[in-house]
C-alpha positions in Angstrom: 1.0 -20.0 49.8 2.1 -19.2 46.3 1.2 -16.0 44.5 1.4 -15.4 40.7 3.7 -12.5 39.8 3.3 -10.4 36.6 5.6 -7.4 35.7 4.6 -5.1 32.9 6.7 -2.3 31.4 4.6 0.8 30.7 4.9 4.0 28.7 3.1 6.3 31.2 3.3 5.3 34.9 0.5 7.7 36.1 -2.0 6.8 33.4 -1.2 3.1 34.0 -1.6 3.5 37.8 -5.0 5.1 37.2 -6.1 2.3 34.8 -5.0 -0.5 37.1 -6.6 1.2 40.2 -9.9 1.1 38.3 -9.3 -2.4 37.0 -8.4 -3.9 40.3 -10.7 -1.6 42.5 -7.8 -0.7 44.8 -4.7 1.4 45.0 -1.1 0.0 44.8 0.6 -1.2 47.9 3.9 0.3 46.7 4.4 3.5 44.6 7.8 4.8 43.5 8.6 7.4 40.8 9.2 4.6 38.3 7.3 1.7 39.8 4.0 0.5 41.3 2.9 -2.8 42.8 -0.5 -4.2 43.8 -0.6 -7.2 46.2 -4.0 -8.4 45.2 -6.0 -11.0 47.2 -8.7 -11.5 44.5 -7.2 -12.6 42.2 -4.2 -13.7 44.2 -1.5 -11.9 42.3 1.5 -9.7 42.8 1.1 -7.3 39.8 3.9 -4.7 39.1 4.4 -2.0 36.5 7.5 0.1 35.9 9.3 2.4 33.6 12.7 0.7 33.8 13.9 0.9 30.2 12.5 -2.4 29.0 10.3 -2.7 25.9 6.7 -1.9 26.7 4.7 -5.0 27.4 5.1 -8.1 29.5 8.5 -8.0 31.1 8.5 -11.3 33.1 6.2 -13.6 35.1 6.8 -15.5 38.2 5.6 -17.3 41.3 6.2 -15.6 44.7 6.4 -18.0 47.6 6.3 -17.3 51.3 9.0 -19.7 52.7 12.5 -21.1 51.9 10.9 -24.6 51.7 8.4 -23.4 49.0 11.3 -21.8 47.1 13.3 -25.0 47.2 10.2 -26.9 45.9 9.9 -24.4 43.0 13.6 -24.7 42.2 13.2 -28.4 42.0 10.4 -28.0 39.5 12.5 -25.6 37.4 15.4 -28.2 37.6 13.1 -31.1 36.6 12.0 -29.1 33.5 15.6 -29.5 32.4 16.0 -25.7 31.9 19.0 -23.7 32.8 18.4 -22.2 36.3 20.0 -18.9 37.4 20.1 -18.5 41.2 20.3 -15.2 42.9 20.6 -15.0 46.7 19.8 -12.0 48.8 19.4 -9.9 45.7 17.8 -6.4 45.5 15.1 -6.0 42.9 11.9 -4.1 42.6 12.5 -2.3 46.0 12.7 -5.7 47.8 15.5 -8.1 48.9 14.8 -11.7 47.8 16.2 -15.1 47.1 15.2 -16.2 43.6 15.7 -18.5 40.7 15.2 -17.7 37.0 14.5 -19.8 33.9 13.4 -19.1 30.4 10.5 -20.9 28.9 10.7 -22.5 25.5 9.2 -19.4 23.9 11.8 -17.1 25.5 9.7 -15.7 28.4 11.6 -15.0 31.6 10.1 -16.8 34.7 11.2 -16.3 38.2 10.3 -17.9 41.5 11.3 -15.9 44.6 10.9 -15.5 48.3 10.9 -11.9 49.5 13.0 -11.3 52.6 12.6 -7.6 53.2 11.9 -4.3 51.5 14.7 -2.2 50.0 15.1 1.6 49.5 16.3 1.1 45.9 15.0 -0.6 42.8 18.1 -2.6 42.2 21.4 -3.1 44.1 23.4 -3.8 40.9 23.7 -0.1 40.0 22.4 2.5 42.4 21.2 5.9 41.3 22.9 5.8 37.9 20.2 7.0 35.5 22.5 6.6 32.5 23.2 3.0 33.1 21.2 0.3 31.3 21.5 -1.9 34.4 19.9 0.9 36.5 17.1 1.3 34.0 16.2 -2.3 33.2 14.1 -4.5 35.3 15.7 -7.3 37.4 15.3 -10.1 34.9 18.8 -11.4 34.1 20.0 -11.2 30.5 18.3 -14.2 28.8 21.6 -15.1 27.1 22.9 -16.0 30.6 19.9 -18.3 31.2 20.1 -19.8 27.7 23.8 -20.6 28.3 22.9 -22.4 31.5 20.2 -24.4 29.6 22.6 -25.4 26.9 25.3 -26.4 29.4 22.8 -28.5 31.4 21.7 -30.4 28.2 25.3 -31.2 27.2 26.1 -32.7 30.6 
């Protein structure tokens, strides 16, 4: 099974939680001081919001899969689109440990495909509990310059 993933950066987490509770007709499955996530069955979507230092609005989109085989299939699709693919294995992001692959679409939107392995006590493993660090405050999408570099390198080979 594949599930659409949408992550939105918000100004006011509590107001946004109340809005999305009403919109979806259910409460989030995960709530943290800076993050909330709804694992919806109708529509089938993993919808997350956070206050992680990113510009307010759509942060990134993705496709969550439930097996290593499905993740390999999605990576093959990313590869066949001839985009630079950034792979992260056993990474911690959004209070979960996952294997994932990132690309950037032609308009610059970050896309990920990932398989969640376990929950995690922290938002990100890159920098823990450092409120002054940009890495601690930003969401888990890699710097798009890194993905753009991979894309340019793939096209020149």
